[in-house]
C-alpha positions in Angstrom: 0.0 0.0 0.0 2.7 2.5 0.9 4.6 1.8 -2.4 1.2 2.7 -4.4 1.0 5.8 -2.4 4.6 6.6 -2.9 4.2 6.2 -6.7 2.0 9.4 -6.8 4.1 11.3 -4.4 5.4 14.8 -5.4 8.9 13.7 -4.4 9.6 11.1 -7.3 12.4 9.3 -5.3 10.2 8.5 -2.3 9.0 5.1 -4.0 12.4 4.0 -4.7 13.7 5.0 -1.2 11.0 2.9 0.4 11.7 0.0 -2.1 15.3 0.2 -1.4 14.8 0.5 2.5 12.6 -2.6 2.6 15.0 -4.5 0.5 18.1 -3.6 2.4 17.3 -2.6 6.0 19.6 0.3 5.6 19.0 3.3 7.9 17.5 6.5 6.3 20.8 8.5 6.4 22.7 5.5 5.1 20.5 5.6 2.0 20.4 9.4 1.7 24.1 9.5 1.7 24.5 6.8 -0.8 26.8 7.9 -3.8 26.5 6.3 -7.2 30.2 5.4 -7.3 29.6 3.1 -4.2 26.8 1.0 -6.1 28.2 -2.0 -8.0 25.4 -3.5 -10.2 27.5 -6.3 -11.5 28.2 -7.5 -8.0 24.6 -6.7 -6.8 25.9 -4.7 -3.8 26.7 -1.3 -2.5 29.4 0.0 0.0 28.5 2.0 3.1 31.5 3.8 4.2 32.2 4.3 8.0 31.3 8.0 8.1 27.7 7.1 6.9 27.2 4.1 9.4 25.8 4.5 12.9 28.5 2.1 14.3 31.3 3.7 12.2 32.1 0.5 10.3 32.2 0.0 6.6 29.4 -2.4 5.3 28.9 -4.3 2.1 25.1 -4.3 1.5 23.8 -7.1 -0.7 21.1 -6.2 -3.2 18.1 -8.5 -4.2 16.1 -8.0 -7.4 13.8 -5.5 -5.8 16.6 -3.3 -4.6 18.4 -3.4 -8.1 15.1 -2.5 -9.7 14.7 0.4 -7.4 18.3 1.8 -8.1 17.9 1.3 -11.8 14.6 3.3 -11.7 16.4 5.9 -9.4 19.5 5.9 -11.8 17.0 6.6 -14.8 15.4 9.5 -12.8 18.7 11.1 -12.0 19.9 10.9 -15.7 16.7 12.7 -16.8 16.5 15.3 -14.2 19.9 16.0 -12.7 22.6 14.2 -14.8 25.9 14.0 -13.2 24.7 14.1 -9.7 26.9 11.9 -7.4 23.8 11.2 -5.2 21.6 8.2 -5.6 18.8 10.3 -3.9 19.2 13.7 -5.4 16.9 16.6 -5.8 16.2 17.8 -9.3 19.0 20.5 -8.7 21.4 17.6 -8.1 21.8 18.1 -4.5 21.5 15.4 -2.1 17.9 14.8 -0.7 18.0 15.8 3.0 14.6 14.9 4.3 11.8 12.7 3.2 9.8 13.0 6.3 6.9 15.2 4.8 6.6 13.0 1.6 6.6 9.9 3.6 4.0 11.1 6.1 1.8 12.1 3.2 2.3 8.8 1.3 1.3 6.9 4.6 -1.8 8.9 5.1 -2.8 8.2 1.5 -2.2 4.5 2.1 -4.2 4.7 5.2 -1.3 3.8 7.4 -0.9 5.4 10.8 1.9 5.7 13.3 4.5 4.4 10.9 8.0 5.9 10.8 10.7 5.7 8.1 12.7 3.6 10.6 9.9 1.2 10.8 10.9 0.1 7.2 14.1 -1.3 8.7 12.3 -3.0 11.4 9.9 -4.5 8.6 13.0 -5.8 6.5 14.3 -7.5 9.8 10.9 -9.0 10.8 10.5 -10.4 7.2 13.8 -12.1 7.3 13.3 -13.5 10.8 9.9 -14.8 9.6 11.5 -16.5 6.7 13.8 -18.4 9.0 16.9 -16.3 8.4 19.4 -16.6 11.4 19.6 -13.8 13.8 23.3 -13.5 13.2 22.8 -12.9 9.5 20.0 -10.4 10.3 22.3 -8.7 12.7 25.1 -8.3 10.0 22.7 -7.2 7.4 21.4 -4.4 9.8 25.0 -3.6 10.6 24.6 -4.1 14.3 27.7 -4.8 16.4 26.0 -7.3 18.6 23.3 -9.8 18.4 21.4 -8.1 21.4 19.5 -5.6 19.0 18.7 -8.4 16.6 17.1 -10.5 19.2 14.2 -8.2 19.5 12.8 -10.0 16.3 13.3 -13.6 17.7 9.7 -13.8 18.8 8.9 -13.7 15.2 9.9 -17.2 14.5 8.1 -19.4 17.0 8.1 -22.6 14.7 12.0 -22.5 14.6 12.3 -24.1 18.0 9.9 -27.0 16.8 11.8 -27.4 13.5 15.2 -27.6 15.4 14.0 -30.3 17.9 12.7 -32.2 15.0 16.2 -32.4 13.6 17.2 -34.6 16.5 17.3 -38.1 16.1 14.6 -40.1 18.0 15.8 -41.6 21.3 
């Protein structure tokens, strides 16, 4: 629903931002600071440098097909409206987009979504991974957390995993 609302947003980059956030779990500022030379379409990843991450560590972010599609759409928009801009999320003047809050709130309202923040896209990404059975250690690494403690808040989303784990034991 939010993607459909974002499609008609006055800020054309909002839809691609939401798609990329839901596909990577990156923080808002990590995505807004992303530069084109850090995106590797061939290897399906981008690099977040230490000055743009919360924990100050460089991170390689793998890209799924949805993320690649969002980046290609964004690249096409930038080429048409502000060719040569170094920023993935650039305004029509070519400068880095600084804030998406107003457009995001409006898109959520159009979609009938209440009490949803941009950071909740990151939580949604992590929740989806855990519900698909992805290890909390992998989720921790993808989110760029330095310890497993923060990722553990998603553990309750996989109640069947304990059942599946004990089924792997040989019968006594």
